[in-house]
C-alpha positions, 0 to 999 in steps of 0.5 A: 294555933295548933302545931303542925308536923310532918307525918308519914302514913302507910295505908297497908299497915295503917302506920302514922309516924314522924319519920319516914322508913327508907325503902317504903315507897307506899307512904304518904307525907302529910303536914298535920296537927295532932287532932288531924292525925287522930281523925285519920286514925279514927277513920282507920278504925271505922274502916276496919270495923266495916271490913269485919262486917263485910267478911261475915258474908264470905262464909255465905257466898249465896247470901249477898243481902247486905254485903254490898252495903257493907262494902260501900261503907268500907269503900267510903271510909277508904276514900275519906282517908285518901281525901284527908291525905290529899288535903293534908299532903305535901305536893308529892303526896298530892301527886301520888294520890292524883296518879291513882285517879281516885281524887278529882 
């Protein structure tokens, strides 16, 4: 059985730490294995790759072909992150995510 530890995840900076940063109100506490943390980090990387792809369309404001697909893929990765945080989260984390209204 893999050891589970408490981690604190900050989405805007994509940090995953073993200690909470005082005053950081937008962090989510999870209880996870090392493999589960790596899974979240991998989703962050995929999301960032899609963000790069989506920004290619900024310089072509009237050429939206493909932009919606890229945005949808980006959003799907973001939703995967929230779902994993919810699945692994403490009761407080689950409550914070439920308040966002994005997880049923």
